[in-house]
N, C-alpha and C positions, 0 to 999 in steps of 0.2 A: 817356925809357920803356926798359926795358931790352930787347935783342934779345927774349929767353924773353917778356917781359910781351905786347909788339908781335904777336909768335909766334901767343900765346893769344888774343889780343884779334882778330886776322886770323881766325882758323880760326873761332873762334865768330862773326863775324861773316856770314862767308860760308856756315856753317852754317843760321844762322835766316834768314838773308839780310836784311841790313840795311847801312847802313854804319859800319863801326867807330868812327867818331867818333859816331854816336849809342848806344853803350855808356859805361856810367859802372860804375865798378869796386863800387860799391854796390848793383848791379841784382841782384834775387832772380832765379835762372833760373825758378822757378815762379812768382813772383807778378810780376815785373817783365817777363820774357821770355815768359812764359805756353808754358814747355816742360814736356811731360810727362814722366813716368819713362821712356818708349821713347826718346825725343828726346833725353833726359839721358844715356840708355844708348848712345846711338847717337854722340852727340857723344865720350863718352869712347874708342869705338871709333876715331872720327876722329883724336882725341888719340894714341893709341897709334901707328897707321898714320905719324904725322908725328913720331915720335921720343920722344913722352913715355912714360915708365914709370908706369901708371896700375894703383894699388889699387882695384879696383871698390867694394869698403868703404867706402874712406875718401873715396872720390869720389862715392858717394849720400847721404854726409853732408854735402856740400858745398853751402853757399846762395846764397853770391854770388860772383862774379866775381873779387872781390879774395880772397874764400876760394879759391877755383880756382887763381890764381895763387900765393899764398903757398904753398899745398900743393906745387905742381908747379916752382917757380923752381929749385929744385936737382936736380929729377931729367931734365933732358935730355941 
């Protein structure tokens, strides 16, 4: 696992309060992780604080963990 991907997964696991090993790249933020729009927006803020360059409009279109990783891999 790349360092960037690992960091994203770690931050997400901490944010939603689960073990990072319980997350699957195909997990949907809304359907599988039960995150609300407010949760997703707050997580985007956390990512920004941790050095990720977040485009809020693009971020709100992300549906799965793998979509997020793909979007952010080049942005650290």
